[in-house]
N, C-alpha and C positions, 0 to 999 in steps of 0.2 A: 453272796446275794446281799450283804451289807454294803461292799464296794459298789456294787451296781446301784443301790438306791442313793448312795452319797454322791455319784459321779453326775454332775450337773444338777444337783438337786437345790431347788429354791430354798428349801428350809436350811440344807447344810450352809449354803451360801450365806443367808441371813443370820444364821447362828454365828458363823465366823466373825461376821460384822460386829455382832452384839459383843462378843468377847474382845474384840480389837478396840470397839469404843470404850467397853469397860476400862481396859487396861490404859488407854489414852487419857481417860478421864482422871485417873489415878496419877499418872505421869504429870500432867498438869496442873495437878491439885496439890504439889508437895508442900505448900505453905499452910494447907488444912490438915487438919487431924484425920489421916488416911483411915484409921481404923474406925473412927466415927463414919466415915463416909461409906465404907464397906458394910458397915451395920445398918447405918440409918438413912444413907442417901446424901445427895448434893454433889458438889464439886464444881470445877471450872467449866468443864464442857457441858454439864446440866445447865449451868447458867447462860451458856452461849447457844444452845440448841433446844433447850426446854420451852414449853409454850404458856404462856399465861395472858389474861386479859390484857395487860398493858402491852407485851410484845405483839399481840395478836390484832387487837381492835385499835390501839392507839398508834402504836409503831407501823402496822401493815405488815408485819413480817410472816406471811402466810406459810413461808417455808418451814416454819417451825411446827405446824400440823403434820409435816411429814418426818422431821429430823427428830422430833421428840420420841418418835416410835423405835428409835435405835439406842436409846438411853436406858441403861439398867445399871445404875452406879452401886446398888447392893447386891452381896453375893446370892442371897436367897431370890431376891427378883430376877436375877440374870438366869439362875438355874432353873426356876419354875417356868419361865417363858421359853427358854431354850428347849426344855423338855416338851412342853405343851405344843411348841410350833413343830417339832420334829415327828410328833406323834400325828398332829393334824395333817403334816405332810405327806406322811405314809400314806393316807388315804386320798388326800386331795390333788397329789400329784398324778395320781392314776387316772384321775377324771378330768383334769382341766390341763390345757397347755400353760406353759411358764408364763407368757405374757399376761393371760387372764389371772394367774396367781397373783402375779406382781400388781395388777390393777386392782384386784379386790383389797389385798393388803393395804394399799394405800388409800383407797376408798374408805375402807374401815377406820383408818387413823384420822383422816381429815374429818369426816362427818362426825365422829364421836368426840373428837378434840374440841371442834367449834361448839357442839351441843352442851359440852361439860363446861366449857368456860363461860358459856351464856348463863346457865344455871348456877354455876358457882364461881363467880367473878373472882374471889379470892384464891381461887384453886390454882394449882401449877400442873402441868401435864408432862409425863414421861413414862415410857413402856411400851411394850408390844401387845398387851393384852387386848386393848380394843380391836385390833386387827385379827388377833387369835379369836376373839368372840364373834368376829364377822365371819370368819371360816366356819365356826361351830354352827351359826345360825344358817349359813348357807347349807351345810350339811344336814342340818334338821329339817329345813324346807325339802330337801331331796328325799329324805326318809318319810315325810308327811306324803309327798307325791309319789313315791314307789316304795312300798312297804319291804320289798325283797332286799332293798339297800340296807335296812336295819340289821337283818340277819349278817350281812357281808361285814358291817361296820363291827358287830359284836365279836367276830372273829379276828379284829384287827389287833395287833400288838399295841399295847398302851390305852385301850379303850377305858379301863378302869381309872388309869391316870388322869385322863382327859375328864371323867366324870367327877373325880375328886377335885381337880382343878378348878372346873366349873362351880362347884359347891363352895369350897374352901375360900377361894379367892374372893367371892363376895360377901365375906365377913369382915373386911378390911376397911369398911366405913360405908357411908351413904354415897359419897362421891364415886367411890371405887364402883359400888353397885350399879350407879347410873351410867358411868362410861362403860362399863361391859354389856349393860342391859342395851345401850344405844347401838354398840358394836353388833350385839346379836340380832337385833332388829334389822339393822342395815343389811346384814347377811341373809335373814328370811326374806326380804325384799329382793334381793339379788337372786335368791334362789328360784324367782319366778322368771328371771330371764335369762340366767347364766345356764346353759346347757352342757351338761357333762358327756364326754366321751361314749359313745355305745361300744360295748364289748371290750371294755378296757381291761 
């Protein structure tokens, strides 16, 4: 069963990329204090691919609204988002085609990042949580429109972790709350137009 889920899984592929980027960031940041990077963040790759007001609005480096979503320099950030994406994937990948999943992931990153940097011009964006909250918002809209799906979701492996993730991750500061809320709202809106597979 597990090997079947892993095969061609969007969540598995993205998680592998997360881990690879984490290791590359450490490899490129040897001149930094690696222990501090692992515990508190930062690093060379984060500087190159993270998003800020300067890079986004002044330098017009719009690609950073996508690349920032693959950066997780701290161990806890990496682990939290890999687990969340995995458990979201267990449900979403039964309902949507991979191209739709990929599109939703990147729309969540792009819109949330732009809104965050408009509201918090001194902020810095990295991490996949806006996209994960976008998936959660999409699922929430499906549940609202079809209550039978909520029972199906409650039987899903990892549903308690996702609830814990949704609550705890929003105590990391106002900026984090805003970017998560934005991602969730984008997902809610997409839930009106993105149709799930029938009899999945």
